[in-house]
C-alpha positions in Angstrom: -185.8 194.9 36.4 -187.7 196.3 39.3 -191.4 195.7 40.0 -192.0 199.3 39.0 -190.4 198.7 35.6 -192.4 195.6 35.2 -195.6 197.6 35.8 -194.6 200.0 33.1 -194.1 197.2 30.7 -197.6 195.8 31.3 -199.0 199.3 30.7 -202.4 199.2 32.3 -204.6 202.0 30.9 -206.9 202.2 34.0 -206.1 203.4 37.4 -207.4 200.3 39.1 -205.7 196.9 39.1 -209.0 195.3 38.1 -211.2 197.0 35.6 -215.0 196.9 36.3 -217.3 195.5 33.6 -217.9 198.2 30.9 -221.3 199.4 30.0 -220.5 200.5 26.5 -222.3 197.6 24.9 -226.0 198.0 24.7 -228.0 195.6 26.8 -225.0 194.2 28.6 -225.4 193.9 32.3 -222.8 195.4 34.6 -221.3 194.8 38.0 -222.7 196.5 41.0 -220.4 199.3 42.1 -219.9 201.6 45.0 -220.1 205.4 44.3 -217.0 207.5 44.9 -216.8 209.1 48.4 -217.6 212.7 48.8 -214.8 215.3 48.9 -215.4 215.9 52.6 -214.4 212.3 53.3 -211.3 212.4 51.0 -208.9 212.5 53.9 -210.2 209.4 55.6 -208.5 206.9 53.2 -205.2 208.8 53.8 -205.5 208.3 57.6 -206.2 204.6 57.1 -203.3 204.3 54.8 -200.9 205.8 57.3 -202.3 203.5 60.0 -201.9 200.4 57.8 -198.4 201.6 56.8 -197.3 201.9 60.5 -198.9 198.6 61.4 -197.2 196.9 58.5 -193.8 198.4 59.4 -194.2 197.2 63.0 -195.2 193.7 61.9 -192.2 193.5 59.5 -189.8 194.6 62.3 -191.3 192.0 64.6 -190.9 189.2 62.0 -187.3 190.3 61.3 -186.4 190.4 65.0 -187.9 186.9 65.4 -186.0 185.5 62.5 -182.8 187.0 63.6 -183.2 185.7 67.2 -184.1 182.3 65.9 -181.1 181.9 63.7 -178.7 183.4 66.2 -179.8 180.9 68.8 -181.4 183.6 71.1 -184.6 181.6 71.3 -184.3 178.7 73.6 -185.8 175.3 73.1 -188.2 176.0 75.9 -189.6 179.0 74.1 -192.5 176.8 72.8 -195.0 179.6 72.2 -192.9 181.3 69.5 -191.9 178.0 68.0 -195.4 176.7 67.9 -196.8 179.9 66.3 -194.0 179.8 63.7 -194.8 176.1 62.9 -198.5 176.9 62.8 -198.1 179.6 60.2 -195.8 177.4 58.1 -198.0 174.3 58.3 -201.1 176.4 57.4 -199.3 177.6 54.3 -198.2 174.0 53.5 -201.8 172.7 53.8 -203.1 175.4 51.4 -200.3 174.5 49.0 -201.3 170.9 49.2 -205.0 171.7 48.5 -204.0 173.8 45.5 -201.8 171.1 44.1 -204.7 168.6 44.4 -207.0 171.1 42.8 -204.5 171.5 40.0 -204.7 167.8 39.2 -208.5 168.0 39.1 -208.5 171.2 37.1 -206.0 170.1 34.4 -208.0 166.9 34.0 -210.8 168.8 32.3 -210.0 172.4 31.9 -207.1 172.2 29.5 -207.6 171.7 25.8 -204.1 171.0 24.6 -203.4 168.5 21.9 -200.8 166.9 24.1 -203.2 166.2 26.9 -205.9 165.0 24.6 -203.6 162.5 23.0 -202.9 161.0 26.4 -206.5 161.0 27.6 -208.6 157.8 27.6 -211.1 157.4 24.7 -213.9 158.7 26.9 -212.0 162.0 27.4 -213.1 162.0 31.0 -210.7 163.0 33.7 -210.3 160.5 36.6 -210.5 161.8 40.2 -207.2 162.7 41.9 -205.4 159.5 42.6 -204.8 158.3 46.1 -201.1 158.0 45.4 -200.8 161.7 44.6 -202.8 162.7 47.6 -200.6 160.5 49.8 -197.5 161.9 48.2 -198.6 165.4 49.1 -199.5 164.4 52.6 -196.1 162.8 53.1 -194.3 165.9 51.7 -196.2 168.1 54.1 -195.5 165.8 57.1 -191.8 165.8 56.3 -191.7 169.5 56.1 -193.6 169.9 59.3 -191.1 167.6 61.0 -188.2 169.5 59.6 -189.6 172.8 60.8 -190.1 171.3 64.3 -186.5 170.1 64.3 -185.2 173.5 63.2 -187.2 175.3 65.9 -185.8 173.0 68.7 -182.3 172.8 67.4 -179.6 174.9 69.0 -175.8 174.9 68.8 -175.5 173.8 72.4 -177.5 170.7 71.5 -175.0 169.5 68.9 -172.1 167.2 69.5 -168.5 168.4 69.1 -168.1 166.8 65.7 -171.5 168.1 64.5 -170.6 171.7 65.6 -167.3 171.5 63.7 -169.0 170.2 60.6 -171.5 173.0 60.7 -168.8 175.6 61.3 -166.7 174.3 58.4 -169.8 174.2 56.1 -170.7 177.8 57.1 -167.1 178.9 56.4 -167.1 177.2 53.0 -170.5 178.6 52.1 -169.1 182.1 52.5 -166.6 181.4 49.7 -169.3 180.2 47.3 -170.4 183.1 45.1 -173.8 183.9 43.8 -174.0 183.5 40.0 -175.5 186.9 39.1 -178.6 187.1 37.0 -176.9 189.7 34.7 -173.8 187.6 34.0 -173.1 187.4 30.3 -170.0 185.2 30.5 -170.6 181.6 29.2 -168.9 179.3 31.7 -168.2 175.6 31.6 -169.6 174.4 34.9 -169.5 171.1 36.7 -171.7 170.0 39.6 -170.2 169.6 43.0 -173.3 168.7 45.0 -176.4 169.8 46.9 -175.9 172.1 49.9 -178.8 172.0 52.3 -179.8 175.0 54.4 -182.3 175.6 57.2 -185.2 178.0 57.7 -186.8 177.0 54.4 -184.5 179.5 52.7 -181.4 179.1 50.5 -179.8 181.8 52.6 -180.5 180.0 55.9 -177.9 178.3 58.1 -176.1 175.4 56.6 -177.2 171.8 57.4 -174.3 169.7 56.1 -175.9 166.5 57.3 -178.6 166.9 54.6 -176.2 167.5 51.7 -176.5 165.2 48.7 -174.5 164.2 45.7 -175.2 165.5 42.2 -177.2 162.5 41.1 -179.3 162.1 44.2 -182.9 163.3 44.1 -183.4 166.2 46.5 -186.8 166.2 48.3 -189.0 169.1 47.1 -189.6 170.2 50.7 -185.9 171.0 51.2 -184.1 174.3 51.0 -180.6 175.0 49.8 -178.7 175.3 46.6 -176.5 173.4 44.1 -172.8 174.1 44.3 -171.1 174.2 40.9 -167.5 174.9 39.8 -166.1 176.8 36.8 -163.8 174.3 35.2 -161.5 177.0 33.9 -161.2 179.3 37.0 -162.0 177.0 39.9 -164.6 179.5 41.2 -167.5 178.0 43.0 -171.1 179.3 42.6 -174.6 178.8 44.0 -177.1 177.7 41.4 -180.8 176.5 41.6 -181.3 178.3 44.9 -184.4 176.8 46.5 -186.9 177.7 49.2 -189.1 174.9 50.5 -191.9 176.1 48.2 -189.7 176.6 45.1 -190.9 173.5 43.3 -194.2 171.7 42.7 -194.6 168.5 44.8 -194.2 166.2 41.7 -191.1 167.8 40.2 -187.9 165.7 40.1 -184.8 167.7 41.2 -181.2 166.7 40.9 -178.1 169.0 41.0 -176.7 167.2 38.0 -178.9 169.5 36.0 -177.4 172.6 37.5 -174.9 173.3 34.7 -177.6 173.2 32.0 -179.9 175.3 34.2 -177.2 178.0 34.6 -176.5 178.1 30.9 -180.1 178.2 29.8 -180.6 181.9 30.5 -177.4 182.8 28.6 -178.4 180.6 25.7 -181.8 182.3 25.6 -180.2 185.8 25.5 -178.0 184.7 22.6 -181.1 183.6 20.7 -182.8 186.9 21.4 -179.7 188.9 20.5 -179.7 187.3 17.0 -183.2 188.8 16.5 -182.0 192.2 17.5 -179.5 192.4 14.7 -180.5 194.9 11.9 -182.3 193.2 9.1 -183.5 190.2 11.1 -187.1 189.2 10.4 -189.3 186.3 11.4 -190.3 183.8 8.7 -192.9 185.0 6.2 -192.7 188.7 7.3 -192.4 191.3 4.6 -190.4 194.4 5.5 -192.5 196.9 3.6 -196.0 197.5 2.6 -199.2 197.4 4.5 -199.4 195.0 7.4 -201.4 191.8 6.8 -203.9 191.1 9.6 -205.5 187.7 10.3 -206.6 185.0 12.6 -204.4 181.9 13.3 -205.7 178.6 14.6 -204.2 175.1 15.3 -206.4 172.0 14.8 -206.2 168.3 15.3 -209.0 165.8 14.7 -210.9 166.2 17.9 -210.9 170.0 17.5 -212.2 170.1 14.0 -215.8 170.5 15.1 -214.9 173.3 17.4 -212.9 175.1 14.8 -215.7 174.7 12.2 -218.2 176.1 14.7 -215.9 179.1 15.6 -215.2 180.0 12.0 -218.9 179.7 11.1 -219.8 182.0 14.0 -217.1 184.5 13.0 -218.3 184.6 9.4 -222.1 184.2 9.6 -223.0 185.4 13.1 -220.5 188.1 13.9 -219.7 189.3 10.3 -215.9 189.0 10.7 -214.0 189.1 7.4 -210.5 188.6 8.6 -208.6 185.9 6.7 -207.9 182.7 8.7 -204.9 180.4 8.8 -205.5 176.8 9.9 -202.3 175.0 11.0 -202.2 171.2 11.4 -199.9 168.2 11.6 -200.4 165.9 8.6 -199.6 162.8 10.6 -202.4 163.5 13.1 -204.9 164.2 10.4 -204.1 161.0 8.5 -205.1 159.0 11.6 -208.8 160.1 10.9 -210.0 159.6 7.4 -211.3 162.9 5.8 -210.7 164.7 9.1 -210.4 168.1 7.4 -213.5 167.6 5.1 -215.8 170.1 6.9 -213.1 172.8 7.1 -212.1 172.3 3.5 -215.7 172.8 2.4 -215.9 175.9 4.5 -212.8 177.2 2.8 -214.2 176.6 -0.7 -217.3 178.7 0.2 -215.3 181.6 1.7 -215.2 183.7 -1.5 -217.6 186.3 0.1 -215.4 186.7 3.2 -211.8 186.5 4.1 -209.8 183.6 2.7 -209.2 180.4 4.7 -205.8 178.7 4.1 -204.2 175.5 5.4 -200.6 175.2 6.5 -198.8 172.1 7.6 -196.6 172.0 10.8 -193.6 170.2 9.5 -191.4 170.3 12.6 -191.5 167.0 14.4 -190.9 168.8 17.7 -193.8 171.2 17.2 -196.5 168.9 18.7 -198.8 169.5 21.7 -198.2 172.9 23.1 -195.4 173.6 20.6 -197.9 173.7 17.7 -199.2 177.0 18.9 -195.8 178.6 19.2 -194.8 177.2 15.7 -198.0 178.6 14.1 -197.6 182.1 15.6 -193.8 182.1 14.7 -194.3 181.0 11.1 -197.6 182.7 10.3 -198.0 184.5 7.0 -199.8 187.4 8.7 -197.7 190.3 10.0 -200.2 191.0 12.8 -201.9 187.9 14.3 -204.9 187.2 16.5 -204.3 183.7 17.7 -207.4 181.8 18.8 -207.7 178.4 20.3 -210.1 176.4 18.2 -212.6 176.2 21.0 -212.4 179.9 21.8 -215.2 182.0 20.2 -215.5 185.9 20.3 -218.9 187.3 21.1 -218.4 190.1 18.5 -216.2 190.8 15.5 -212.7 190.9 16.9 -211.3 193.0 14.0 -211.4 196.1 16.2 -208.5 194.8 18.3 -206.0 195.6 15.5 -206.9 199.3 15.8 -207.3 199.4 19.6 -205.2 202.0 21.5 -203.6 199.2 23.6 -202.4 197.3 20.5 -201.3 200.4 18.6 -199.2 201.5 21.5 -197.5 198.3 22.4 -198.1 195.8 19.6 -198.9 193.0 22.0 -202.0 192.3 24.0 -202.2 189.4 26.4 -205.0 188.1 28.7 -204.8 186.9 32.3 -205.4 183.4 33.7 -207.4 182.4 36.8 -204.2 182.2 38.8 -202.0 184.7 40.6 -199.1 184.5 43.0 -201.2 184.2 46.2 -203.5 181.5 44.6 -201.8 179.4 42.0 -202.1 175.8 40.9 -198.9 176.1 38.8 -196.6 177.2 41.7 -195.7 180.6 40.0 -195.0 182.9 43.0 -192.1 184.9 44.5 -190.2 181.9 45.7 -190.5 179.8 42.6 -187.3 178.6 40.9 -188.7 180.0 37.7 -187.4 183.5 38.2 -183.8 182.3 38.5 -183.9 180.4 35.2 -185.5 183.4 33.5 -182.9 185.8 35.0 -185.6 188.3 35.9 -187.0 189.5 39.3 -190.3 188.2 40.5 -193.2 190.0 38.9 -196.4 190.1 41.0 -199.1 189.8 38.4 -201.8 187.4 37.1 -200.5 184.4 35.1 -201.2 184.4 31.4 -203.9 182.5 29.5 -202.9 181.9 25.9 -206.2 180.9 24.4 -206.0 184.2 22.6 -202.9 186.3 21.7 -202.7 189.6 19.8 -199.2 190.2 18.4 -197.5 192.4 15.8 -194.8 190.1 14.5 -193.0 192.9 12.7 -192.5 194.8 15.9 -191.8 191.9 18.2 -189.4 189.6 16.3 -187.0 189.4 19.3 -189.6 188.3 21.9 -191.1 185.8 19.5 -187.6 184.4 18.8 -187.2 184.0 22.6 -190.6 182.3 22.9 -189.5 179.9 20.2 -186.3 179.2 22.2 -188.3 178.7 25.5 -190.5 176.2 23.8 -188.1 174.1 21.8 -184.7 174.3 23.5 -183.5 171.0 25.0 -182.9 170.3 27.8 -185.8 172.5 28.9 -186.0 173.4 32.6 -189.6 174.6 32.2 -190.8 171.1 31.5 -188.1 169.1 33.3 -188.6 170.9 36.6 -192.3 171.7 35.9 -191.7 175.5 36.3 -194.4 176.4 33.8 -197.3 174.7 32.2 -197.2 174.3 28.4 -197.1 177.5 26.4 -199.4 179.6 28.4 -196.9 181.9 30.2 -194.0 181.7 27.7 -195.1 184.8 25.8 -195.3 186.9 29.0 -192.0 185.6 30.2 -190.2 186.6 26.9 -191.6 190.1 26.9 -190.7 190.6 30.5 -187.2 189.2 30.0 -186.5 191.7 27.1 -188.2 194.5 29.0 -190.6 194.9 26.0 -193.9 196.7 26.7 -197.1 194.8 26.3 -200.7 195.3 27.5 -202.2 192.8 29.9 -206.0 193.0 30.0 -206.9 194.2 33.5 -210.2 192.5 34.1 -209.7 189.0 35.5 -211.5 186.1 33.7 -215.1 185.5 34.4 -216.7 182.0 34.2 -219.7 180.9 32.1 -221.7 177.8 33.1 -224.9 176.4 34.2 -227.0 176.6 37.4 -229.0 173.6 38.5 -231.0 173.7 41.8 -229.0 176.7 43.0 -225.6 175.0 42.2 -223.3 176.7 39.7 -220.9 174.7 37.5 -218.5 176.9 35.5 -217.2 175.2 32.3 -216.0 178.1 30.1 -213.3 180.8 30.7 -214.6 184.3 29.8 -212.1 187.0 28.7 -212.7 190.7 28.4 -211.7 193.7 26.3 -209.7 196.6 27.6 -212.8 198.3 28.9 -214.1 195.2 30.8 -216.7 194.1 28.3 -217.0 190.4 27.6 -215.1 189.4 24.4 -214.1 185.7 24.3 -215.8 182.5 25.5 -213.2 179.8 25.8 -215.0 176.5 26.1 -212.0 174.7 27.6 -213.8 172.4 30.0 -216.4 170.7 27.9 -215.6 171.0 24.2 -217.9 170.9 21.3 -218.0 167.6 19.5 -221.1 167.7 17.4 -221.9 164.2 18.7 -223.8 162.8 21.7 -221.3 162.0 24.5 -221.8 158.4 25.6 -220.5 156.3 28.4 -217.5 154.0 27.7 -218.7 150.5 27.1 -216.4 147.5 26.8 -218.4 145.1 24.5 -216.6 141.9 25.3 -216.5 142.4 29.1 -220.2 143.4 29.0 -221.1 140.4 26.8 -219.3 138.0 29.2 -221.1 139.6 32.1 -224.5 139.1 30.5 -224.0 135.6 29.3 -222.7 134.6 32.7 -225.8 136.1 34.4 -228.0 134.1 32.0 -226.2 130.9 32.9 -226.5 131.5 36.6 -230.3 132.2 36.2 -230.5 128.8 34.6 -228.6 127.2 37.5 -225.5 126.6 35.5 -222.2 127.7 37.1 -219.8 127.5 34.1 -217.5 129.6 32.0 -219.3 131.2 29.0 -218.6 129.7 25.6 -217.0 131.8 22.9 -220.0 131.5 20.5 -222.4 132.7 23.2 -220.1 135.7 23.9 -219.9 136.6 20.2 -223.6 136.5 19.7 -224.1 138.7 22.8 -221.6 141.1 21.4 -223.5 141.3 18.1 -226.7 142.2 20.0 -224.8 144.8 22.0 -223.5 146.5 18.8 -227.1 147.2 17.8 -227.8 149.2 20.9 -226.2 152.7 21.5 -224.2 153.1 24.7 -226.0 155.2 27.4 -225.5 158.9 27.2 -223.3 160.7 29.7 -225.9 163.4 30.1 -229.6 163.7 29.3 -230.3 164.9 25.8 -231.3 168.6 25.4 -234.9 169.4 24.4 -233.7 171.0 21.2 -232.3 167.7 19.9 -228.7 169.1 19.4 -226.0 166.6 20.6 -223.8 169.0 22.5 -225.2 169.9 26.0 -226.3 173.5 26.7 -223.7 174.9 29.0 -224.2 178.7 29.2 -227.1 179.8 31.3 -225.2 182.0 33.8 -222.1 184.3 33.8 -220.1 184.6 37.0 -217.8 187.6 37.2 -215.5 189.2 39.7 -216.6 192.4 41.3 -214.4 195.2 40.0 -214.4 197.0 43.3 -212.8 194.0 45.2 -209.1 193.5 45.8 -207.3 190.9 43.7 -206.6 188.9 46.9 -210.3 187.9 46.9 -210.2 186.6 43.3 -210.1 182.9 43.8 -211.5 180.5 41.2 -212.2 177.1 42.9 -212.2 173.9 40.9 -214.7 171.4 42.3 -217.2 168.6 41.5 -220.9 169.6 41.8 -222.6 166.3 42.4 -225.5 165.4 42.5 -226.6 168.3 40.3 -223.8 167.6 37.8 -222.2 164.3 36.8 -219.2 163.0 38.8 -217.0 163.3 35.8 -217.8 167.0 35.1 -215.1 169.3 36.5 -216.5 172.7 37.5 -214.8 175.9 38.5 -216.0 179.2 39.9 -218.2 179.8 43.0 -220.5 176.8 43.6 -223.2 178.8 45.4 -224.1 182.0 43.5 -224.6 185.0 45.8 -222.7 183.6 48.7 -219.4 185.4 47.9 -219.6 189.2 47.9 -216.6 189.4 45.5 -218.4 187.7 42.7 -221.8 188.4 41.0 -223.9 186.2 38.7 -225.9 187.2 35.6 -228.3 185.2 33.5 -227.1 184.6 29.9 -230.6 185.3 28.6 -230.0 189.0 29.6 -226.8 189.3 27.7 -226.5 190.5 24.1 -224.8 187.3 22.9 -227.3 185.0 24.6 -228.1 183.1 21.3 -224.5 182.4 20.4 -224.3 179.0 22.0 -227.2 177.6 20.0 -225.4 178.6 16.8 -222.2 177.0 17.9 -223.9 173.7 18.8 -225.7 173.7 15.4 -222.5 174.4 13.5 -220.6 171.6 15.4 -223.3 169.1 14.5 -223.1 170.3 10.9 -219.3 169.7 10.9 -219.8 166.1 12.0 -222.5 165.5 9.3 -220.3 166.9 6.6 -217.4 164.7 7.7 -219.6 161.6 7.8 -221.0 162.4 4.3 -217.5 162.6 2.9 -216.5 159.3 4.5 -219.6 157.6 3.1 -218.8 159.0 -0.4 -215.3 157.5 -0.1 -216.7 154.1 0.7 -219.2 154.4 -2.2 -222.2 154.2 0.1 
């Protein structure tokens, strides 16, 4: 599939790559824009285009000539200027990759809302700073790669010994006999690993470096380039698999060629799964072949998301007037861990007679936990056409119109972009990623996908959803083992691209909602748009609603020992505190609430007010300038709070900032905070009733 074919699949309905903010909603502020040039100046862009085209062609020819000269040994060791400029460009790219990887660790610590991450988080749900070990690992990787580039630039055949030259010559001759395993191959082969074959130039197609070859079970450094050599047990043919550039993997992925046979068979197995869904008469679970389509909203909850889900549903029903039925999917084992965890949602369902029904459905697959819960819910939904919403994702207006939108009626699938794109990604999804080989598709230069909201016609898209199900649950899974993708967020896009099935990707990149204090902006909510560029979803993925005051973690026994010890020292006694004194101090501590993480809001609601400003990308700017930066914003914001966006509003011409008070949905956050508090109160009341209090 070519890039042009991929563009047709994504089906943008606007001429520009990034849609400007729409003005069709009354009272909604819009982005500043530049008027169209006069007809008399229409030829000027053409002239500039020709100049840029010629300049680009000359640059490409120069780079090609340099590469050829370098690998043919035409550049001598003494040609230090060319070598140093090459190393400078390479190391600059490496440093940027290192910074992005560190930002990824920061960002994921607070910006993801997956059940899997939440289960692993400490009780305070606060993300620690990036560890020194990870920073050191990144630095070590970069230094190794810089050293390798230096060696490759100064290495020449004349500098090799006789034995080394023979080894390289034999390796090159053998490499020419090792075939490429074509992406379109449909023959299922039984392969065995031969070993890692190292190459130079940070390319799997570079000159062989046999001295850096490794066995099948050896870990291959992530800064290395090369490929795994495998053999067909039946025919004896040798193939190249898992072809790697220096940037093909994330720094923390573990790579061994022993996984190459499974890697090679994964894409064939995935196509077999999709082919089953293409057989006449195949249907997904709970899909009826005839009659009118059933439309509805699907959510997945676990105990810590109940308050968010309650708030979102109350907002849909009582603020936005949405009457779509709602399915709530959950894992019984998780809910049993918190007594009466579903009490507030169950009460909401009992009172839903005036609106759409709310139904509850158990996720009974033990593998469908964490990110898999979302895939399971969409795959098994009782609705034919689903709008999936993360529980902490609230629309700003009734989303029912999406089911009759031109984009959905044309394609039957609408997806939304993430913050990240190939030239600026914390998930390493770019043109040299190993991801594209395992998918068996060409690189597609587009925004990554954010799956906090999905709009899918399950009747029309049984095959892609069957493939998504395979991508999520197949074991062994290269997406997770090699960290080629994060969770479920891109799996839907991948499946549609693999099957060349049309979908509509919303063109406006995400905006960021947050708060400004003393001129410092801290973005804490991802904002998604409709097809015309108007704000549609507010995904509170960095600081979720809890309905309770967030307090600092206090360890009662350690604090009690500290206090008793201090008392003894003040009395001039240097002794170990007795158990009775510690227990008494712990009793006193239990009567005093722990300090709050943030000052309480004037309105008395427990959740902090987060939405005072909206930061959006200027629709007239090129995508290359769209860069959402994760950062800490101390001292204006707590050290534990992770922010993203542009810290200083107005300093970046490609982004503009609006006050929430000027937007038509300005009062929505107060409703959500009230509803979250109500959910906690209903839950506590049910717990008290069970105790007989």
